[in-house]
C-alpha positions as CSV (number, residue, x, y, z in Angstrom):
1,M,5.8,6.0,20.3
2,Q,9.3,6.7,19.3
3,S,8.9,4.7,16.1
4,V,5.7,6.6,15.1
5,F,6.7,10.1,16.2
6,Y,9.9,10.3,14.2
7,P,11.5,12.8,13.6
8,D,9.8,14.7,16.5
9,E,11.7,18.0,16.4
10,R,8.8,20.0,15.1
11,I,5.8,18.0,16.4
12,D,3.6,20.3,18.4
13,T,0.7,18.1,19.5
14,R,0.4,14.4,20.3
15,Y,-2.7,12.3,20.9
16,D,-3.5,8.7,22.1
17,I,-6.9,7.8,20.7
18,K,-9.1,4.8,21.6
19,G,-12.5,6.1,20.3
20,C,-14.2,6.3,23.7
21,E,-14.8,8.9,26.4
22,V,-14.4,7.4,29.9
23,G,-11.0,8.4,31.3
24,R,-9.9,9.9,28.0
25,W,-8.9,13.4,29.0
26,T,-5.5,14.9,29.8
27,D,-5.1,18.3,31.4
28,P,-2.7,20.2,29.0
29,A,-1.5,22.4,31.8
30,S,-0.7,19.5,34.2
31,T,2.9,19.3,35.4
32,G,5.1,16.3,35.0
33,S,6.4,14.9,31.7
34,P,7.6,17.6,29.3
35,V,5.9,15.7,26.5
36,K,2.1,15.8,26.9
37,I,0.0,13.0,25.3
38,L,-3.5,14.2,24.9
39,K,-6.5,11.9,24.5
40,D,-9.9,11.5,22.8
41,N,-11.8,14.3,24.7
42,N,-8.9,16.7,24.0
43,F,-9.5,16.2,20.3
44,E,-13.2,17.1,20.2
45,G,-14.0,19.8,17.7
46,K,-10.8,19.0,15.7
47,H,-10.3,17.0,12.5
48,I,-7.5,15.2,10.6
49,I,-7.4,17.2,7.4
50,L,-6.1,15.1,4.5
51,D,-8.4,16.0,1.6
52,Q,-7.9,13.3,-1.1
53,K,-6.0,11.0,1.2
54,S,-8.7,10.9,3.8
55,S,-10.4,7.8,2.3
56,W,-7.0,6.0,2.3
57,L,-6.6,6.5,6.1
58,V,-10.2,5.4,6.9
59,D,-9.8,2.3,4.7
60,Q,-6.4,1.3,6.2
61,V,-7.7,1.6,9.7
62,E,-10.7,-0.7,8.8
63,I,-8.2,-3.2,7.4
64,D,-6.0,-3.1,10.4
65,T,-8.8,-3.3,13.0
66,A,-10.4,-6.2,11.1
67,F,-7.1,-8.1,11.5
68,L,-6.9,-7.3,15.2
69,R,-10.6,-8.2,15.7
70,S,-9.8,-11.6,14.1
71,L,-7.2,-12.1,16.9
72,N,-9.7,-11.2,19.6
73,V,-7.7,-8.1,20.5
74,L,-9.0,-4.8,22.0
75,D,-7.9,-1.7,23.8
76,Y,-5.4,-0.6,21.1
77,S,-4.8,3.0,20.4
78,I,-4.1,5.1,17.3
79,L,-1.1,7.5,18.0
80,L,-1.6,10.8,16.2
81,A,0.6,13.8,16.1
82,H,1.0,16.8,13.7
83,Q,3.3,19.6,12.7
84,P,2.9,22.5,10.3
85,L,4.3,22.2,6.8
86,H,6.8,24.8,5.7
87,K,6.4,26.6,2.4
88,D,9.3,24.8,0.8
89,E,7.8,21.4,1.8
90,L,4.4,22.4,0.3
91,D,6.1,23.4,-2.9
92,G,8.6,20.6,-3.1
93,K,6.2,17.6,-2.5
94,H,4.5,18.3,-5.9
95,S,7.7,18.5,-7.9
96,F,8.3,15.9,-10.6
97,S,11.5,14.5,-9.1
98,N,9.9,14.2,-5.7
99,L,7.0,12.3,-7.2
100,I,9.4,9.8,-8.9
101,V,11.3,9.2,-5.7
102,R,8.0,8.7,-3.7
103,T,6.6,6.4,-6.3
104,E,9.8,4.2,-6.3
105,K,9.6,4.1,-2.5
106,S,6.0,3.0,-2.6
107,M,6.7,0.3,-5.1
108,A,9.7,-0.9,-3.2
109,Q,7.5,-1.8,-0.2
110,D,6.0,-4.6,-2.2
111,S,8.9,-5.6,-4.5
112,P,9.1,-9.4,-4.3
113,T,12.5,-11.2,-4.1
114,E,13.4,-14.0,-6.5
115,E,12.3,-16.5,-3.9
116,D,8.9,-14.9,-3.4
117,H,5.8,-16.1,-5.2
118,P,3.4,-13.2,-5.1
119,T,-0.3,-13.9,-5.2
120,I,-0.8,-10.7,-7.2
121,P,1.0,-10.7,-10.5
122,L,3.4,-7.8,-11.3
123,L,1.9,-5.4,-13.7
124,E,3.9,-4.5,-16.8
125,G,3.7,-1.1,-18.4
126,D,4.4,0.6,-21.7
127,S,7.7,2.5,-21.2
128,S,6.9,4.8,-24.1
129,R,4.2,6.6,-22.1
130,L,5.0,10.1,-20.9
131,A,5.0,10.7,-17.2
132,S,2.7,13.7,-17.6
133,D,0.0,11.4,-18.9
134,T,-0.5,9.5,-15.7
135,I,0.7,11.5,-12.7
136,D,-1.4,14.3,-11.4
137,S,1.2,16.7,-9.9
138,G,-1.5,18.4,-7.8
139,S,-2.3,15.3,-5.8
140,D,-0.6,12.4,-4.0
141,H,-2.1,9.7,-6.1
142,V,-0.6,7.6,-8.8
143,Q,-3.2,6.6,-11.4
144,D,-1.1,3.7,-12.7
145,T,2.4,2.2,-12.0
146,G,4.4,-0.4,-13.7
147,E,7.6,-2.4,-13.4
148,H,10.0,-3.0,-16.3
149,S,13.5,-4.5,-16.6
150,G,13.8,-4.9,-12.8
151,H,13.3,-1.2,-12.1
152,S,10.2,0.5,-10.8
153,I,9.0,2.9,-13.5
154,P,6.4,5.4,-12.2
155,C,3.8,7.2,-14.3
156,Q,2.9,4.5,-16.8
157,E,-0.2,3.0,-18.1
158,I,-0.6,-0.6,-17.0
159,N,-1.8,-3.5,-19.0
160,L,-3.9,-5.7,-16.7
161,P,-3.0,-9.3,-16.9
162,S,-5.7,-11.5,-18.2
163,V,-4.7,-14.7,-16.4
164,N,-3.8,-15.8,-12.8
165,S,-5.5,-12.9,-11.2
166,T,-9.0,-12.0,-9.8
167,D,-10.9,-8.8,-9.5
168,A,-10.4,-8.9,-5.7
169,E,-6.6,-9.2,-6.0
170,L,-6.4,-6.3,-8.5
171,Q,-8.5,-4.2,-6.3
172,E,-6.3,-5.0,-3.3
173,F,-3.2,-4.1,-5.3
174,H,-4.6,-0.7,-6.4
175,A,-5.9,0.1,-2.9
176,H,-2.5,-0.5,-1.4
177,H,-0.9,1.9,-3.8
178,R,-3.3,4.8,-3.6
179,R,-1.0,6.7,-1.3
180,L,2.5,7.7,-2.3
181,L,4.9,7.3,0.5
182,P,6.8,10.5,1.4
183,N,10.6,10.6,1.0
184,F,11.4,10.1,4.7
185,K,13.0,7.4,6.8
186,N,9.7,7.0,8.7
187,S,7.5,7.2,5.6
188,V,5.0,4.5,6.6
189,H,3.8,6.6,9.5
190,V,3.7,10.0,7.8
191,I,0.8,11.4,5.9
192,D,0.9,15.0,4.5
193,G,-2.3,17.0,4.5
194,P,-2.7,20.4,2.8
195,E,-1.2,22.3,5.7
196,L,-0.1,19.8,8.4
197,R,2.1,16.7,8.4
198,Y,0.5,13.9,10.4
199,F,2.3,11.0,12.2
200,V,-0.1,8.0,12.6
201,G,0.3,4.5,14.0
202,I,-1.7,1.8,15.9
203,V,-0.1,0.6,19.1
204,D,-0.9,-1.5,22.2
205,I,-2.1,-4.6,20.3
206,F,-1.5,-7.3,22.9
207,T,-4.7,-7.1,25.1
208,V,-6.9,-10.1,24.4
209,Y,-10.6,-10.2,25.4
210,S,-10.1,-12.8,28.2
211,L,-12.4,-13.7,31.1
212,K,-10.8,-10.9,33.2
213,K,-11.7,-8.4,30.5
214,R,-15.2,-9.8,30.2
215,L,-15.7,-9.3,34.0
216,E,-14.2,-5.8,33.6
217,N,-16.7,-5.1,30.9
218,L,-19.6,-6.1,33.2
219,W,-18.3,-4.0,36.0
220,K,-17.9,-0.9,33.8
221,S,-21.3,-1.4,32.3
222,L,-22.7,-1.0,35.9
223,R,-20.3,1.8,36.8
224,F,-20.7,3.9,33.6
225,P,-24.2,3.1,32.2
226,G,-24.7,4.6,28.7
227,R,-21.1,5.8,28.4
228,A,-18.3,4.6,26.1
229,F,-15.4,3.0,27.8
230,S,-12.5,1.0,26.5
231,T,-13.2,-2.5,27.7
232,V,-15.8,-3.9,25.3
233,S,-15.8,-6.8,22.9
234,P,-13.3,-6.8,20.0
235,A,-16.1,-6.4,17.5
236,T,-17.6,-3.4,19.3
237,Y,-14.2,-1.9,19.9
238,S,-13.1,-2.1,16.2
239,Q,-16.4,-0.7,15.0
240,R,-16.3,2.2,17.4
241,F,-12.6,2.8,16.6
242,C,-13.2,3.0,12.9
243,R,-16.2,5.3,13.4
244,W,-14.1,7.7,15.4
245,V,-11.5,7.9,12.6
246,K,-14.1,8.3,9.9
247,D,-16.0,11.0,11.9
248,H,-12.7,13.0,12.6
249,T,-11.1,12.8,9.2
250,K,-11.8,15.2,6.3
């Protein structure tokens, strides 16, 4: 939780979401810990407002849960918190210099070392292109990015390589770079919407669908007929988890 909710000075609400209903309510007025972690039923009637980045979040959750499903894992949660954006943050995140820094940070996540042999070729760009031709300063998307002379150069048209690549690889490359990382130390877990900054991360990824969990599933099916509880098969869990994120993201 500390790695996802950082920095937490201005976070006003925190959630632990599993995509089900049984046992998924926290009384906001209960005494105890000064930091309240709310759950699925507390979130009803609310949405994660991301506008153009909403599809990125939904797609990324589908990719992550598909990986967890392949490992026969269930019962994981998506940690979610938000805080209001100040006016200077709203104004500054669309500045040209800010976009350059964020583009370089995004590209640096996948910059291969000399020893690496990437399956997706580096894309080379035309350095004569103007930045204004390819960056939409009103959104957090980069249309094209390139790399030239060992430095990430944002805002360039790319020339797609004609060899050693497939359509699937290129689609994966572009999908991974649809979101510009914010200029924060915890940038991977931060997504800015129009008015709120969201902190998002999947945790609790070590529960395997063992015989004990299968028996628990049988018992809960008898105990809570027709209701959604956490102990289900990894396939059912991931599908329900993704559906919750899709239904609650705008």
